[in-house]
C-alpha positions in Angstrom: -37.0 3.7 6.2 -34.3 6.4 5.8 -31.7 4.0 7.1 -32.8 1.2 4.7 -32.6 3.6 1.8 -29.0 4.6 2.9 -28.0 1.0 3.2 -29.5 0.2 -0.2 -27.7 3.1 -1.7 -24.4 2.1 -0.1 -24.6 -1.5 -1.5 -25.7 -0.2 -4.9 -22.6 2.1 -5.1 -20.4 -0.7 -3.9 -21.8 -3.1 -6.5 -21.2 -0.5 -9.3 -17.5 -0.1 -8.2 -17.0 -3.8 -8.1 -18.5 -4.4 -11.6 -16.6 -1.4 -13.0 -13.3 -2.8 -11.7 -14.0 -6.2 -13.1 -14.9 -4.6 -16.4 -11.6 -2.7 -16.6 -9.8 -5.9 -15.7 -11.5 -7.7 -18.5 -10.8 -4.9 -20.9 -7.1 -4.8 -20.0 -6.8 -8.6 -20.5 -8.6 -8.3 -23.9 -6.3 -5.4 -25.0 -3.2 -7.2 -23.9 -4.2 -10.2 -26.1 -5.0 -7.9 -28.9 -1.5 -6.5 -28.6 -0.1 -10.0 -28.5 1.2 -9.5 -24.9 0.8 -13.0 -23.5 3.1 -12.2 -20.6 0.9 -9.7 -18.8 -1.4 -12.1 -17.0 -1.3 -15.3 -15.0 -4.9 -16.4 -14.7 -4.2 -18.5 -11.6 -2.4 -15.6 -10.0 -5.3 -13.2 -10.9 -7.7 -15.7 -9.4 -5.7 -15.5 -6.1 -5.8 -11.7 -6.2 -9.6 -11.7 -6.6 -10.0 -14.2 -3.8 -7.9 -12.0 -1.5 -10.0 -9.0 -2.5 -13.2 -10.9 -1.6 -11.8 -11.9 1.7 -10.7 -8.3 2.4 -14.3 -7.2 1.8 -15.5 -9.4 4.7 -12.8 -8.3 7.1 -13.3 -4.6 6.3 -15.9 -4.2 9.0 -13.5 -5.4 11.6 -10.8 -3.1 10.3 -13.3 -0.2 10.4 -13.9 -0.9 14.1 -10.1 -0.6 14.8 -10.0 2.8 13.2 -13.4 4.2 14.4 -12.6 4.8 18.1 -9.2 6.6 17.8 -10.5 8.7 14.9 -13.6 9.7 16.8 -11.5 10.5 19.9 -9.1 12.6 17.8 -11.8 14.5 16.1 -13.6 15.2 19.4 -10.3 16.8 20.6 -9.4 18.4 17.3 -7.1 21.4 17.5 -8.9 23.6 14.9 -12.5 24.1 13.9 -13.2 24.5 10.1 -15.2 23.0 7.3 -13.5 20.0 5.8 -15.5 20.5 2.6 -14.4 24.0 1.7 -12.1 24.3 -1.4 -9.0 25.4 0.5 -9.5 22.6 3.1 -9.9 20.0 0.4 -6.7 21.1 -1.4 -4.8 21.1 1.9 -6.2 17.7 2.8 -5.2 16.3 -0.6 -1.5 17.3 -0.1 -1.5 16.4 3.6 -2.9 12.9 2.8 -0.4 12.4 0.0 2.4 13.4 2.4 1.2 11.0 5.1 0.6 8.2 2.6 4.2 8.6 1.3 5.7 8.1 4.7 3.3 5.3 5.7 4.1 3.5 2.5 7.9 4.1 2.8 8.0 2.9 6.4 5.9 -0.1 5.4 9.0 -1.2 3.4 11.4 -0.5 6.2 9.7 -2.0 9.3 8.9 -5.7 9.2 5.8 -5.4 11.3 4.3 -3.2 8.6 5.9 -5.1 5.8 4.0 -8.2 6.9 0.8 -6.6 5.7 2.2 -4.7 2.7 4.1 -7.7 1.3 0.7 -9.1 0.2 0.4 -6.3 -2.4 4.0 -6.9 -3.7 3.6 -10.6 -4.2 2.1 -10.7 -7.7 4.6 -11.6 -10.4 2.5 -10.0 -13.1 1.7 -6.2 -13.3 -1.9 -5.8 -14.2 -5.1 -4.4 -12.7 -5.9 -7.6 -10.8 -2.7 -6.9 -8.8 -4.2 -3.6 -7.7 -6.8 -5.4 -5.6 -4.4 -7.8 -3.9 -4.4 -5.8 -0.6 -3.7 -6.9 2.9 -6.4 -7.9 5.4 -4.2 -6.7 8.3 -3.0 -3.1 7.2 -4.7 -1.4 10.2 -3.5 -4.0 12.6 0.0 -3.1 11.4 -0.8 0.5 12.3 -1.3 2.1 8.9 -4.2 4.3 10.1 -2.0 6.0 12.7 -0.2 8.0 10.0 -3.5 9.7 9.1 -4.6 10.2 12.7 -2.8 13.6 12.9 -5.0 14.9 10.1 -8.1 14.2 12.1 -6.5 15.7 15.2 -5.8 18.9 13.2 -9.5 19.2 12.4 -10.2 17.3 9.2 -13.4 15.2 9.5 -12.6 11.5 9.6 -14.9 10.8 6.7 -13.1 13.5 4.7 -9.7 11.8 5.4 -11.1 8.3 4.6 -12.7 9.7 1.4 -9.4 11.3 0.3 -7.6 8.0 0.9 -10.3 6.3 -1.1 -9.5 8.7 -4.0 -5.9 7.8 -3.6 -6.6 4.1 -3.9 -9.0 4.6 -6.8 -6.3 6.4 -8.8 -3.7 3.8 -8.0 -6.0 1.0 -9.3 -5.3 2.3 -12.9 -1.5 2.5 -12.6 -1.1 -1.2 -12.1 -0.7 -2.0 -15.8 2.0 -2.5 -18.4 -0.2 -1.3 -21.3 0.5 2.4 -20.7 4.1 3.3 -21.4 4.5 7.0 -20.7 2.3 10.0 -19.9 4.8 12.6 -21.1 5.2 15.7 -19.0 2.8 14.3 -16.3 5.6 11.9 -15.4 7.3 14.7 -13.5 4.3 15.3 -11.1 2.1 12.2 -11.1 2.7 8.6 -10.0 2.2 7.0 -13.3 2.1 3.4 -14.5 5.8 3.7 -15.5 6.8 4.9 -12.0 4.6 2.3 -10.3 6.1 -0.5 -12.3 9.5 0.5 -10.9 8.0 0.4 -7.4 6.7 -3.2 -7.9 9.8 -4.4 -9.6 12.2 -6.6 -7.6 15.3 -5.6 -9.6 18.0 -4.3 -7.3 17.9 -0.7 -8.6 14.1 -0.6 -8.1 13.8 -1.8 -4.5 12.3 0.7 -2.1 11.6 3.4 -4.7 8.6 5.5 -5.8 6.3 5.4 -2.8 3.9 8.1 -3.9 0.1 7.6 -4.2 -1.2 10.0 -6.7 1.8 12.3 -6.8 5.5 11.5 -7.3 6.8 14.8 -6.0 7.6 13.6 -2.5 9.8 10.8 -4.0 11.6 13.5 -5.9 12.0 15.7 -2.9 13.1 13.0 -0.5 15.4 11.0 -2.8 13.4 7.8 -3.3 12.6 8.4 -6.9 13.9 6.0 -9.6 13.4 5.5 -13.3 13.3 2.0 -14.8 16.8 0.7 -15.4 17.5 0.9 -19.1 19.5 -2.4 -19.4 17.2 -4.7 -17.4 13.8 -6.2 -17.9 11.6 -5.5 -14.9 10.8 -8.5 -12.7 7.8 -8.4 -10.4 7.1 -10.2 -7.1 8.8 -10.4 -3.8 12.6 -10.3 -4.0 13.9 -13.8 -3.4 10.4 -15.1 -2.9 8.7 -17.9 -4.8 5.4 -17.4 -6.7 2.5 -18.1 -4.3 -1.1 -18.8 -5.3 -2.7 -19.9 -2.0 -4.7 -16.8 -0.8 -4.3 -17.7 2.9 -0.6 -18.4 2.4 -0.2 -15.0 0.7 -2.1 -13.0 3.3 -0.5 -14.6 6.4 2.8 -15.9 5.0 5.0 -13.1 6.4 3.2 -13.1 9.7 3.9 -16.9 10.1 7.6 -16.2 9.2 7.7 -13.4 11.8 6.2 -15.8 14.5 8.8 -18.5 13.5 11.7 -16.0 13.8 10.4 -14.7 17.1 10.2 -18.2 18.5 13.8 -18.9 17.4 15.2 -15.6 18.7 17.3 -16.1 21.8 16.4 -13.0 23.8 13.7 -10.4 24.2 15.8 -7.8 22.4 16.3 -10.2 19.5 12.5 -11.0 19.4 11.7 -7.3 19.2 14.3 -6.9 16.6 12.4 -9.4 14.4 9.4 -7.0 14.4 11.1 -3.6 13.9 14.1 -4.1 11.8 14.0 -3.8 8.0 12.5 -6.9 6.3 15.8 -8.0 4.7 17.8 -8.1 8.0 15.1 -8.9 10.5 15.6 -12.6 10.3 19.0 -12.3 11.8 18.3 -11.4 15.4 20.9 -8.9 16.7 22.2 -8.2 20.2 22.1 -4.5 19.4 18.6 -4.5 20.7 15.2 -3.4 19.3 15.6 0.3 20.3 18.9 0.6 18.4 17.3 -1.2 15.4 14.5 1.4 15.3 17.0 4.3 15.5 19.2 2.9 12.8 16.2 2.1 10.6 14.9 5.6 11.0 18.3 7.1 10.3 18.7 5.2 7.1 15.2 6.3 6.0 15.5 10.0 6.9 19.2 10.8 6.6 20.0 8.6 3.6 16.7 8.7 1.7 18.1 7.0 -1.4 18.9 3.8 0.4 
């Protein structure tokens, strides 16, 4: 009986979140029309985003299975023993999660194997709340969870880490909009709608910028921060990519492209290069080898952070 109550409570909370998100999406659409902003939404594109979100809901259980075993093992062998719910621990976990998220997000733009998942989120050509729920079905297959595994190994409970990541994504839902122009002094500290629009833009000066989750401070510290260019209108969607509306094509399109490039690569080194090189150069297999590609990619990211 207790288990049934817990299951019912979980589904009730999930339903509340879903209906609240749909409500905010509808409100944003209404306000954009009220402001005579006809360019903020593409209904077919929004429908694709919602379809992808529904599909992600069904594959979430499989993704949870990928994460559960390594997280349980890491927590069983944790280095420190402390309460994850104490105020100091929660503050430390917040900043640690933000730091890990920043580097996971940044490398997802630099390594094609990770980009194959993250590209799904960058494919919308309209910046609105429906774009926020266009998330990959394969993020954990790409290894995103590995960036947060050290937090569990330190001693933070897996549920605390997952909860803090949930808070991160909850906040980010609201910054996928063009209706909010500026938050004043908060722009220095928080990842705001203005900063996140730059991140999603495919204009040259905006590429690979503003990777923060809730905070923008790590972008400022590590040289990946950018303001919107003053003399350009922001364009959204994948750089050089056509608008796509087929949910399956959006979710698996880059994976298919990787498979095609691997099949055409002439050597093992070149095949591995297709997986680990930066997305914009990975389609040109190189004789330098996969190991050198990883080293060069990491050097560009860490030594020349503005690139």
